C-alpha positions in Angstrom: 0.0 0.0 0.0 2.8 2.4 0.9 4.5 1.7 -2.5 1.3 2.6 -4.3 0.9 5.8 -2.3 4.5 6.9 -3.0 4.0 6.1 -6.7 0.9 8.3 -6.8 2.8 11.0 -5.0 5.5 10.7 -7.6 3.0 11.1 -10.4 1.3 14.0 -8.7 4.7 15.7 -8.0 5.6 15.4 -11.7 2.3 17.0 -12.7 2.5 19.7 -10.1 6.2 20.3 -10.6 7.1 23.4 -8.6 5.3 22.8 -5.2 6.4 19.1 -5.2 9.1 19.9 -2.7 6.6 21.2 -0.2 4.2 18.3 -0.9 7.0 15.8 -0.2 8.0 17.6 3.0 4.4 17.6 4.3 3.7 14.0 3.3 6.9 12.7 4.8 6.2 14.7 8.0 2.6 13.3 8.1 3.7 9.7 7.5 6.5 9.9 10.0 4.2 11.5 12.5 1.5 8.8 12.0 3.8 5.8 11.7 7.1 6.1 13.6 8.1 2.7 12.2 8.6 4.4 8.8 11.5 6.4 10.2 13.8 3.5 9.3 16.7 4.2 7.0 15.2 2.4 4.0 12.1 4.6 3.8 14.2 7.7 4.2 16.5 6.6 1.3 13.5 5.8 -0.8 12.0 9.3 -0.2 15.4 10.8 -0.9 15.6 9.0 -4.2 12.2 10.0 -5.4 12.9 13.6 -4.2 16.1 13.6 -6.3 14.3 12.1 -9.3 11.5 14.8 -9.2 14.0 17.6 -8.8 16.0 16.4 -11.7 12.9 16.1 -13.8 12.0 19.7 -12.9 15.5 20.9 -14.0 15.2 19.1 -17.3 11.7 20.4 -18.1 
């Protein structure tokens, strides 16, 4: 379920482009607040990777 949610966020962030940084900040804060288990390194790395991907797409566009 989490993977699907992240994928949808990824799509939305590509569509929205500019505010995607803010969206990711809010979502990660919300998720980490709701589920402290998600504060593991793996999830953080995953978010970082998606974040880097979206920013690089922004720069190329």
